[in-house]
PDB file of N, CA, C and O in Angstrom:
ATOM      1  N   MET A   1      -3.156  -0.710  36.272  1.00  0.00           N
ATOM      2  CA  MET A   1      -2.935  -1.900  35.487  1.00  0.00           C
ATOM      3  C   MET A   1      -1.776  -2.648  36.155  1.00  0.00           C
ATOM      4  O   MET A   1      -0.696  -2.093  36.354  1.00  0.00           O
ATOM      5  N   THR A   2      -2.014  -3.873  36.483  1.00  0.00           N
ATOM      6  CA  THR A   2      -0.952  -4.639  37.121  1.00  0.00           C
ATOM      7  C   THR A   2       0.132  -4.977  36.110  1.00  0.00           C
ATOM      8  O   THR A   2      -0.107  -5.005  34.903  1.00  0.00           O
ATOM      9  N   ASP A   3       1.310  -5.228  36.621  1.00  0.00           N
ATOM     10  CA  ASP A   3       2.439  -5.517  35.735  1.00  0.00           C
ATOM     11  C   ASP A   3       2.228  -6.792  34.929  1.00  0.00           C
ATOM     12  O   ASP A   3       2.587  -6.850  33.753  1.00  0.00           O
ATOM     13  N   ASP A   4       1.647  -7.814  35.556  1.00  0.00           N
ATOM     14  CA  ASP A   4       1.423  -9.075  34.834  1.00  0.00           C
ATOM     15  C   ASP A   4       0.468  -8.883  33.665  1.00  0.00           C
ATOM     16  O   ASP A   4       0.702  -9.394  32.570  1.00  0.00           O
ATOM     17  N   PHE A   5      -0.616  -8.138  33.905  1.00  0.00           N
ATOM     18  CA  PHE A   5      -1.583  -7.892  32.833  1.00  0.00           C
ATOM     19  C   PHE A   5      -0.941  -7.065  31.721  1.00  0.00           C
ATOM     20  O   PHE A   5      -1.166  -7.326  30.539  1.00  0.00           O
ATOM     21  N   PHE A   6      -0.151  -6.077  32.098  1.00  0.00           N
ATOM     22  CA  PHE A   6       0.523  -5.229  31.112  1.00  0.00           C
ATOM     23  C   PHE A   6       1.453  -6.044  30.226  1.00  0.00           C
ATOM     24  O   PHE A   6       1.411  -5.920  29.002  1.00  0.00           O
ATOM     25  N   TYR A   7       2.287  -6.872  30.831  1.00  0.00           N
ATOM     26  CA  TYR A   7       3.225  -7.682  30.039  1.00  0.00           C
ATOM     27  C   TYR A   7       2.488  -8.710  29.174  1.00  0.00           C
ATOM     28  O   TYR A   7       2.914  -8.997  28.055  1.00  0.00           O
ATOM     29  N   ALA A   8       1.408  -9.253  29.678  1.00  0.00           N
ATOM     30  CA  ALA A   8       0.615 -10.188  28.872  1.00  0.00           C
ATOM     31  C   ALA A   8      -0.024  -9.469  27.688  1.00  0.00           C
ATOM     32  O   ALA A   8      -0.069 -10.008  26.582  1.00  0.00           O
ATOM     33  N   LEU A   9      -0.514  -8.266  27.916  1.00  0.00           N
ATOM     34  CA  LEU A   9      -1.135  -7.492  26.837  1.00  0.00           C
ATOM     35  C   LEU A   9      -0.107  -7.115  25.768  1.00  0.00           C
ATOM     36  O   LEU A   9      -0.376  -7.241  24.574  1.00  0.00           O
ATOM     37  N   VAL A  10       1.050  -6.661  26.190  1.00  0.00           N
ATOM     38  CA  VAL A  10       2.103  -6.289  25.235  1.00  0.00           C
ATOM     39  C   VAL A  10       2.590  -7.515  24.473  1.00  0.00           C
ATOM     40  O   VAL A  10       2.785  -7.455  23.259  1.00  0.00           O
ATOM     41  N   THR A  11       2.788  -8.622  25.178  1.00  0.00           N
ATOM     42  CA  THR A  11       3.242  -9.850  24.527  1.00  0.00           C
ATOM     43  C   THR A  11       2.207 -10.343  23.515  1.00  0.00           C
ATOM     44  O   THR A  11       2.558 -10.714  22.395  1.00  0.00           O
ATOM     45  N   GLY A  12       0.957 -10.347  23.904  1.00  0.00           N
ATOM     46  CA  GLY A  12      -0.107 -10.784  22.997  1.00  0.00           C
ATOM     47  C   GLY A  12      -0.217  -9.893  21.778  1.00  0.00           C
ATOM     48  O   GLY A  12      -0.372 -10.382  20.659  1.00  0.00           O
ATOM     49  N   TRP A  13      -0.139  -8.586  21.987  1.00  0.00           N
ATOM     50  CA  TRP A  13      -0.242  -7.655  20.863  1.00  0.00           C
ATOM     51  C   TRP A  13       0.962  -7.795  19.939  1.00  0.00           C
ATOM     52  O   TRP A  13       0.826  -7.684  18.720  1.00  0.00           O
ATOM     53  N   PHE A  14       2.146  -8.040  20.514  1.00  0.00           N
ATOM     54  CA  PHE A  14       3.353  -8.228  19.710  1.00  0.00           C
ATOM     55  C   PHE A  14       3.253  -9.504  18.875  1.00  0.00           C
ATOM     56  O   PHE A  14       3.625  -9.503  17.701  1.00  0.00           O
ATOM     57  N   ILE A  15       2.763 -10.577  19.459  1.00  0.00           N
ATOM     58  CA  ILE A  15       2.585 -11.834  18.727  1.00  0.00           C
ATOM     59  C   ILE A  15       1.566 -11.656  17.610  1.00  0.00           C
ATOM     60  O   ILE A  15       1.762 -12.154  16.501  1.00  0.00           O
ATOM     61  N   LEU A  16       0.480 -10.948  17.899  1.00  0.00           N
ATOM     62  CA  LEU A  16      -0.527 -10.674  16.880  1.00  0.00           C
ATOM     63  C   LEU A  16       0.073  -9.860  15.734  1.00  0.00           C
ATOM     64  O   LEU A  16      -0.235 -10.115  14.570  1.00  0.00           O
ATOM     65  N   ALA A  17       0.917  -8.892  16.049  1.00  0.00           N
ATOM     66  CA  ALA A  17       1.565  -8.083  15.017  1.00  0.00           C
ATOM     67  C   ALA A  17       2.500  -8.925  14.158  1.00  0.00           C
ATOM     68  O   ALA A  17       2.582  -8.724  12.946  1.00  0.00           O
ATOM     69  N   ILE A  18       3.205  -9.868  14.782  1.00  0.00           N
ATOM     70  CA  ILE A  18       4.094 -10.750  14.013  1.00  0.00           C
ATOM     71  C   ILE A  18       3.289 -11.611  13.039  1.00  0.00           C
ATOM     72  O   ILE A  18       3.664 -11.747  11.874  1.00  0.00           O
ATOM     73  N   PHE A  19       2.184 -12.192  13.514  1.00  0.00           N
ATOM     74  CA  PHE A  19       1.357 -13.004  12.624  1.00  0.00           C
ATOM     75  C   PHE A  19       0.749 -12.162  11.509  1.00  0.00           C
ATOM     76  O   PHE A  19       0.670 -12.605  10.363  1.00  0.00           O
ATOM     77  N   TRP A  20       0.319 -10.944  11.844  1.00  0.00           N
ATOM     78  CA  TRP A  20      -0.270 -10.067  10.840  1.00  0.00           C
ATOM     79  C   TRP A  20       0.770  -9.709   9.778  1.00  0.00           C
ATOM     80  O   TRP A  20       0.458  -9.707   8.587  1.00  0.00           O
ATOM     81  N   ALA A  21       1.995  -9.407  10.193  1.00  0.00           N
ATOM     82  CA  ALA A  21       3.054  -9.082   9.247  1.00  0.00           C
ATOM     83  C   ALA A  21       3.400 -10.282   8.374  1.00  0.00           C
ATOM     84  O   ALA A  21       3.683 -10.132   7.185  1.00  0.00           O
ATOM     85  N   THR A  22       3.374 -11.478   8.970  1.00  0.00           N
ATOM     86  CA  THR A  22       3.634 -12.691   8.194  1.00  0.00           C
ATOM     87  C   THR A  22       2.581 -12.887   7.113  1.00  0.00           C
ATOM     88  O   THR A  22       2.907 -13.250   5.983  1.00  0.00           O
ATOM     89  N   ILE A  23       1.336 -12.650   7.451  1.00  0.00           N
ATOM     90  CA  ILE A  23       0.253 -12.791   6.473  1.00  0.00           C
ATOM     91  C   ILE A  23       0.408 -11.778   5.349  1.00  0.00           C
ATOM     92  O   ILE A  23       0.259 -12.125   4.177  1.00  0.00           O
ATOM     93  N   ILE A  24       0.706 -10.535   5.693  1.00  0.00           N
ATOM     94  CA  ILE A  24       0.870  -9.502   4.668  1.00  0.00           C
ATOM     95  C   ILE A  24       2.048  -9.827   3.755  1.00  0.00           C
ATOM     96  O   ILE A  24       1.950  -9.683   2.537  1.00  0.00           O
ATOM     97  N   ILE A  25       3.155 -10.260   4.339  1.00  0.00           N
ATOM     98  CA  ILE A  25       4.323 -10.627   3.525  1.00  0.00           C
ATOM     99  C   ILE A  25       3.995 -11.809   2.611  1.00  0.00           C
ATOM    100  O   ILE A  25       4.392 -11.825   1.446  1.00  0.00           O
ATOM    101  N   PHE A  26       3.277 -12.788   3.137  1.00  0.00           N
ATOM    102  CA  PHE A  26       2.904 -13.940   2.318  1.00  0.00           C
ATOM    103  C   PHE A  26       2.021 -13.513   1.144  1.00  0.00           C
ATOM    104  O   PHE A  26       2.205 -13.993   0.025  1.00  0.00           O
ATOM    105  N   ILE A  27       1.081 -12.629   1.390  1.00  0.00           N
ATOM    106  CA  ILE A  27       0.209 -12.161   0.309  1.00  0.00           C
ATOM    107  C   ILE A  27       1.018 -11.366  -0.716  1.00  0.00           C
ATOM    108  O   ILE A  27       0.795 -11.489  -1.920  1.00  0.00           O
ATOM    109  N   LEU A  28       1.954 -10.555  -0.234  1.00  0.00           N
ATOM    110  CA  LEU A  28       2.788  -9.791  -1.174  1.00  0.00           C
ATOM    111  C   LEU A  28       3.649 -10.694  -2.040  1.00  0.00           C
ATOM    112  O   LEU A  28       3.855 -10.412  -3.220  1.00  0.00           O
ATOM    113  N   ILE A  29       4.151 -11.775  -1.463  1.00  0.00           N
ATOM    114  CA  ILE A  29       4.991 -12.705  -2.226  1.00  0.00           C
ATOM    115  C   ILE A  29       4.165 -13.449  -3.263  1.00  0.00           C
ATOM    116  O   ILE A  29       4.608 -13.620  -4.398  1.00  0.00           O
ATOM    117  N   ARG A  30       2.970 -13.895  -2.887  1.00  0.00           N
ATOM    118  CA  ARG A  30       2.147 -14.678  -3.818  1.00  0.00           C
ATOM    119  C   ARG A  30       1.538 -13.838  -4.925  1.00  0.00           C
ATOM    120  O   ARG A  30       1.364 -14.321  -6.043  1.00  0.00           O
ATOM    121  N   ARG A  31       1.212 -12.591  -4.632  1.00  0.00           N
ATOM    122  CA  ARG A  31       0.570 -11.689  -5.595  1.00  0.00           C
ATOM    123  C   ARG A  31      -0.671 -12.310  -6.255  1.00  0.00           C
ATOM    124  O   ARG A  31      -0.680 -12.552  -7.462  1.00  0.00           O
ATOM    125  N   PRO A  32      -1.725 -12.568  -5.450  1.00  0.00           N
ATOM    126  CA  PRO A  32      -2.941 -13.103  -6.070  1.00  0.00           C
ATOM    127  C   PRO A  32      -3.530 -12.092  -7.063  1.00  0.00           C
ATOM    128  O   PRO A  32      -3.400 -10.884  -6.869  1.00  0.00           O
ATOM    129  N   PRO A  33      -4.164 -12.576  -8.104  1.00  0.00           N
ATOM    130  CA  PRO A  33      -4.632 -11.677  -9.167  1.00  0.00           C
ATOM    131  C   PRO A  33      -5.704 -10.691  -8.719  1.00  0.00           C
ATOM    132  O   PRO A  33      -5.740  -9.565  -9.213  1.00  0.00           O
ATOM    133  N   LYS A  34      -6.573 -11.084  -7.801  1.00  0.00           N
ATOM    134  CA  LYS A  34      -7.664 -10.193  -7.400  1.00  0.00           C
ATOM    135  C   LYS A  34      -7.439  -9.592  -6.012  1.00  0.00           C
ATOM    136  O   LYS A  34      -8.394  -9.205  -5.339  1.00  0.00           O
ATOM    137  N   SER A  35      -6.204  -9.515  -5.597  1.00  0.00           N
ATOM    138  CA  SER A  35      -5.878  -8.968  -4.279  1.00  0.00           C
ATOM    139  C   SER A  35      -6.065  -7.455  -4.263  1.00  0.00           C
ATOM    140  O   SER A  35      -5.662  -6.759  -5.195  1.00  0.00           O
ATOM    141  N   LYS A  36      -6.678  -6.959  -3.201  1.00  0.00           N
ATOM    142  CA  LYS A  36      -6.870  -5.518  -3.054  1.00  0.00           C
ATOM    143  C   LYS A  36      -5.871  -4.944  -2.047  1.00  0.00           C
ATOM    144  O   LYS A  36      -6.095  -3.878  -1.472  1.00  0.00           O
ATOM    145  N   LEU A  37      -4.780  -5.658  -1.846  1.00  0.00           N
ATOM    146  CA  LEU A  37      -3.753  -5.220  -0.921  1.00  0.00           C
ATOM    147  C   LEU A  37      -2.851  -4.202  -1.604  1.00  0.00           C
ATOM    148  O   LEU A  37      -2.049  -4.549  -2.472  1.00  0.00           O
ATOM    149  N   THR A  38      -2.989  -2.951  -1.208  1.00  0.00           N
ATOM    150  CA  THR A  38      -2.181  -1.885  -1.780  1.00  0.00           C
ATOM    151  C   THR A  38      -1.172  -1.414  -0.736  1.00  0.00           C
ATOM    152  O   THR A  38      -1.230  -1.808   0.428  1.00  0.00           O
ATOM    153  N   LYS A  39      -0.258  -0.575  -1.173  1.00  0.00           N
ATOM    154  CA  LYS A  39       0.726  -0.038  -0.229  1.00  0.00           C
ATOM    155  C   LYS A  39       0.049   0.823   0.829  1.00  0.00           C
ATOM    156  O   LYS A  39       0.514   0.897   1.966  1.00  0.00           O
ATOM    157  N   SER A  40      -1.032   1.463   0.462  1.00  0.00           N
ATOM    158  CA  SER A  40      -1.777   2.276   1.422  1.00  0.00           C
ATOM    159  C   SER A  40      -2.400   1.412   2.516  1.00  0.00           C
ATOM    160  O   SER A  40      -2.369   1.776   3.692  1.00  0.00           O
ATOM    161  N   VAL A  41      -2.958   0.283   2.135  1.00  0.00           N
ATOM    162  CA  VAL A  41      -3.560  -0.627   3.117  1.00  0.00           C
ATOM    163  C   VAL A  41      -2.488  -1.211   4.036  1.00  0.00           C
ATOM    164  O   VAL A  41      -2.704  -1.348   5.240  1.00  0.00           O
ATOM    165  N   ILE A  42      -1.345  -1.550   3.470  1.00  0.00           N
ATOM    166  CA  ILE A  42      -0.242  -2.085   4.273  1.00  0.00           C
ATOM    167  C   ILE A  42       0.223  -1.030   5.281  1.00  0.00           C
ATOM    168  O   ILE A  42       0.399  -1.332   6.461  1.00  0.00           O
ATOM    169  N   PHE A  43       0.419   0.194   4.819  1.00  0.00           N
ATOM    170  CA  PHE A  43       0.857   1.264   5.696  1.00  0.00           C
ATOM    171  C   PHE A  43      -0.158   1.528   6.807  1.00  0.00           C
ATOM    172  O   PHE A  43       0.223   1.714   7.963  1.00  0.00           O
ATOM    173  N   LYS A  44      -1.438   1.546   6.465  1.00  0.00           N
ATOM    174  CA  LYS A  44      -2.472   1.803   7.470  1.00  0.00           C
ATOM    175  C   LYS A  44      -2.540   0.686   8.504  1.00  0.00           C
ATOM    176  O   LYS A  44      -2.746   0.961   9.686  1.00  0.00           O
ATOM    177  N   SER A  45      -2.373  -0.555   8.089  1.00  0.00           N
ATOM    178  CA  SER A  45      -2.431  -1.657   9.047  1.00  0.00           C
ATOM    179  C   SER A  45      -1.223  -1.658   9.981  1.00  0.00           C
ATOM    180  O   SER A  45      -1.358  -1.925  11.175  1.00  0.00           O
ATOM    181  N   ILE A  46      -0.044  -1.359   9.435  1.00  0.00           N
ATOM    182  CA  ILE A  46       1.153  -1.269  10.286  1.00  0.00           C
ATOM    183  C   ILE A  46       1.026  -0.086  11.235  1.00  0.00           C
ATOM    184  O   ILE A  46       1.378  -0.193  12.410  1.00  0.00           O
ATOM    185  N   LEU A  47       0.535   1.021  10.744  1.00  0.00           N
ATOM    186  CA  LEU A  47       0.319   2.198  11.587  1.00  0.00           C
ATOM    187  C   LEU A  47      -0.680   1.902  12.693  1.00  0.00           C
ATOM    188  O   LEU A  47      -0.497   2.347  13.827  1.00  0.00           O
ATOM    189  N   PHE A  48      -1.733   1.158  12.380  1.00  0.00           N
ATOM    190  CA  PHE A  48      -2.730   0.781  13.377  1.00  0.00           C
ATOM    191  C   PHE A  48      -2.089  -0.023  14.507  1.00  0.00           C
ATOM    192  O   PHE A  48      -2.339   0.255  15.680  1.00  0.00           O
ATOM    193  N   PHE A  49      -1.274  -1.007  14.171  1.00  0.00           N
ATOM    194  CA  PHE A  49      -0.624  -1.824  15.195  1.00  0.00           C
ATOM    195  C   PHE A  49       0.317  -0.989  16.055  1.00  0.00           C
ATOM    196  O   PHE A  49       0.354  -1.161  17.273  1.00  0.00           O
ATOM    197  N   PHE A  50       1.077  -0.087  15.437  1.00  0.00           N
ATOM    198  CA  PHE A  50       1.986   0.743  16.213  1.00  0.00           C
ATOM    199  C   PHE A  50       1.236   1.731  17.106  1.00  0.00           C
ATOM    200  O   PHE A  50       1.657   1.979  18.236  1.00  0.00           O
ATOM    201  N   ILE A  51       0.142   2.292  16.623  1.00  0.00           N
ATOM    202  CA  ILE A  51      -0.641   3.222  17.444  1.00  0.00           C
ATOM    203  C   ILE A  51      -1.210   2.507  18.666  1.00  0.00           C
ATOM    204  O   ILE A  51      -1.160   3.042  19.774  1.00  0.00           O
ATOM    205  N   ILE A  52      -1.741   1.323  18.478  1.00  0.00           N
ATOM    206  CA  ILE A  52      -2.277   0.570  19.617  1.00  0.00           C
ATOM    207  C   ILE A  52      -1.164   0.208  20.590  1.00  0.00           C
ATOM    208  O   ILE A  52      -1.350   0.314  21.802  1.00  0.00           O
ATOM    209  N   LEU A  53      -0.011  -0.217  20.083  1.00  0.00           N
ATOM    210  CA  LEU A  53       1.110  -0.577  20.957  1.00  0.00           C
ATOM    211  C   LEU A  53       1.607   0.635  21.747  1.00  0.00           C
ATOM    212  O   LEU A  53       1.883   0.521  22.941  1.00  0.00           O
ATOM    213  N   ILE A  54       1.721   1.776  21.104  1.00  0.00           N
ATOM    214  CA  ILE A  54       2.143   2.994  21.793  1.00  0.00           C
ATOM    215  C   ILE A  54       1.113   3.419  22.826  1.00  0.00           C
ATOM    216  O   ILE A  54       1.477   3.863  23.915  1.00  0.00           O
ATOM    217  N   SER A  55      -0.173   3.290  22.498  1.00  0.00           N
ATOM    218  CA  SER A  55      -1.208   3.654  23.469  1.00  0.00           C
ATOM    219  C   SER A  55      -1.194   2.725  24.678  1.00  0.00           C
ATOM    220  O   SER A  55      -1.486   3.164  25.790  1.00  0.00           O
ATOM    221  N   ILE A  56      -0.865   1.464  24.483  1.00  0.00           N
ATOM    222  CA  ILE A  56      -0.749   0.541  25.617  1.00  0.00           C
ATOM    223  C   ILE A  56       0.387   0.997  26.527  1.00  0.00           C
ATOM    224  O   ILE A  56       0.240   0.998  27.749  1.00  0.00           O
ATOM    225  N   TYR A  57       1.514   1.381  25.941  1.00  0.00           N
ATOM    226  CA  TYR A  57       2.637   1.866  26.740  1.00  0.00           C
ATOM    227  C   TYR A  57       2.298   3.178  27.443  1.00  0.00           C
ATOM    228  O   TYR A  57       2.706   3.392  28.584  1.00  0.00           O
ATOM    229  N   LEU A  58       1.552   4.059  26.769  1.00  0.00           N
ATOM    230  CA  LEU A  58       1.178   5.319  27.395  1.00  0.00           C
ATOM    231  C   LEU A  58       0.207   5.104  28.550  1.00  0.00           C
ATOM    232  O   LEU A  58       0.279   5.816  29.552  1.00  0.00           O
ATOM    233  N   ILE A  59      -0.686   4.152  28.431  1.00  0.00           N
ATOM    234  CA  ILE A  59      -1.596   3.841  29.523  1.00  0.00           C
ATOM    235  C   ILE A  59      -0.821   3.372  30.729  1.00  0.00           C
ATOM    236  O   ILE A  59      -1.161   3.711  31.863  1.00  0.00           O
ATOM    237  N   LYS A  60       0.216   2.596  30.495  1.00  0.00           N
ATOM    238  CA  LYS A  60       1.052   2.113  31.586  1.00  0.00           C
ATOM    239  C   LYS A  60       1.896   3.258  32.178  1.00  0.00           C
ATOM    240  O   LYS A  60       2.084   3.322  33.393  1.00  0.00           O
ATOM    241  N   ALA A  61       2.393   4.146  31.335  1.00  0.00           N
ATOM    242  CA  ALA A  61       3.290   5.206  31.793  1.00  0.00           C
ATOM    243  C   ALA A  61       2.565   6.303  32.562  1.00  0.00           C
ATOM    244  O   ALA A  61       3.145   6.911  33.461  1.00  0.00           O
ATOM    245  N   VAL A  62       1.306   6.563  32.221  1.00  0.00           N
ATOM    246  CA  VAL A  62       0.546   7.622  32.874  1.00  0.00           C
ATOM    247  C   VAL A  62      -0.576   6.992  33.689  1.00  0.00           C
ATOM    248  O   VAL A  62      -1.676   6.797  33.173  1.00  0.00           O
ATOM    249  N   PRO A  63      -0.318   6.674  34.944  1.00  0.00           N
ATOM    250  CA  PRO A  63      -1.352   6.017  35.759  1.00  0.00           C
ATOM    251  C   PRO A  63      -2.469   6.998  36.128  1.00  0.00           C
ATOM    252  O   PRO A  63      -2.215   8.157  36.454  1.00  0.00           O
ATOM    253  N   ILE A  64      -3.675   6.520  36.070  1.00  0.00           N
ATOM    254  CA  ILE A  64      -4.842   7.315  36.442  1.00  0.00           C
ATOM    255  C   ILE A  64      -5.205   6.962  37.867  1.00  0.00           C
ATOM    256  O   ILE A  64      -5.463   5.800  38.184  1.00  0.00           O
ATOM    257  N   ARG A  65      -5.224   7.968  38.725  1.00  0.00           N
ATOM    258  CA  ARG A  65      -5.533   7.732  40.138  1.00  0.00           C
ATOM    259  C   ARG A  65      -6.805   8.462  40.508  1.00  0.00           C
ATOM    260  O   ARG A  65      -6.981   9.635  40.178  1.00  0.00           O
ATOM    261  N   PHE A  66      -7.678   7.770  41.186  1.00  0.00           N
ATOM    262  CA  PHE A  66      -8.938   8.367  41.625  1.00  0.00           C
ATOM    263  C   PHE A  66      -8.929   8.592  43.095  1.00  0.00           C
ATOM    264  O   PHE A  66      -9.909   9.090  43.649  1.00  0.00           O
TER     265      PHE A  66
END
C-alpha cells in the first residue's frame, strides 16, 4: 500500500467518523419520539469505526510480500 493511498484512506475514514459522530450526537440531542437509537447501537457503531481504523493501521504495519 503506497503512503499516499494509506494517508488518503485514513483521512477519509476519519472524516467519515466525524460526520457519523455528529449525526449520532444530533439525534441524541433532538430525541425524536420514534428513534431506535439505543446505547447499544451507539456503542456498536463507534466500535465498528474503531475496528476498521485499527485494521487499516494493521494492514499498513504488517506488509504482505509475495
